[in-house]
matplotlib code that plots the C-alpha trace (Angstrom):
import matplotlib.pyplot as plt

x = [-5.0, -3.5, -3.8, -0.8, -0.7, 1.6, 3.6, 3.6, 0.0, -1.9, -3.1, -4.3, -3.3, -6.1, -5.2, -8.9, -9.1, -5.5, -4.5, -6.4, -5.4, -1.8, -2.4, -2.5, -5.3, -7.6, -6.2, -2.6, -0.9, 1.3, 4.3, 3.6, 3.5, 6.4, 9.5, 9.0, 5.4, 4.9, 2.0, -0.6, -1.3, 2.1, 4.6, 6.7, 8.2, 6.9, 9.4, 7.5, 4.4, 3.5, 1.2, -2.1, -2.6]
y = [-8.2, -5.0, -1.8, 0.5, 4.3, 6.5, 8.7, 11.5, 11.8, 9.4, 7.1, 3.9, 0.6, -1.9, -5.5, -6.4, -3.8, -4.0, -1.4, -2.4, 0.8, -0.4, -4.2, -5.2, -7.7, -7.7, -10.0, -8.9, -8.3, -5.3, -7.5, -9.2, -6.0, -5.7, -3.9, -1.3, -0.5, 3.1, 5.1, 5.7, 9.2, 10.7, 8.3, 7.5, 4.0, 1.1, 1.9, 5.2, 3.3, 2.4, -0.4, 1.0, -0.7]
z = [7.4, 8.6, 6.6, 6.1, 6.0, 3.9, 6.2, 3.6, 2.3, 4.7, 1.8, 3.4, 1.6, 2.4, 1.4, 1.1, -1.8, -3.2, -5.7, -8.9, -10.8, -10.5, -11.1, -7.4, -6.8, -3.8, -1.1, -1.7, 1.7, 2.1, 2.5, -0.8, -2.8, -5.3, -4.1, -6.7, -5.7, -4.8, -3.1, -5.8, -4.5, -3.8, -5.2, -2.1, -1.7, 0.4, 3.2, 3.9, 5.0, 8.6, 9.9, 10.9, 14.3]

ax = plt.figure().add_subplot(projection="3d")
ax.plot(x, y, z, "-o")
ax.set_aspect("equal")
plt.show()
């Protein structure tokens, strides 16, 4: 699965790890994150992330 990078703080969302501190289980793809999920570092919304290709 593809990782995604926050365009503001460069946090990398890795679906293999998820975001366990915010209730997102490992194996959750970026597309399957809830619409209200925000960057755990800087708080921006999903739309501010870019695929890391």
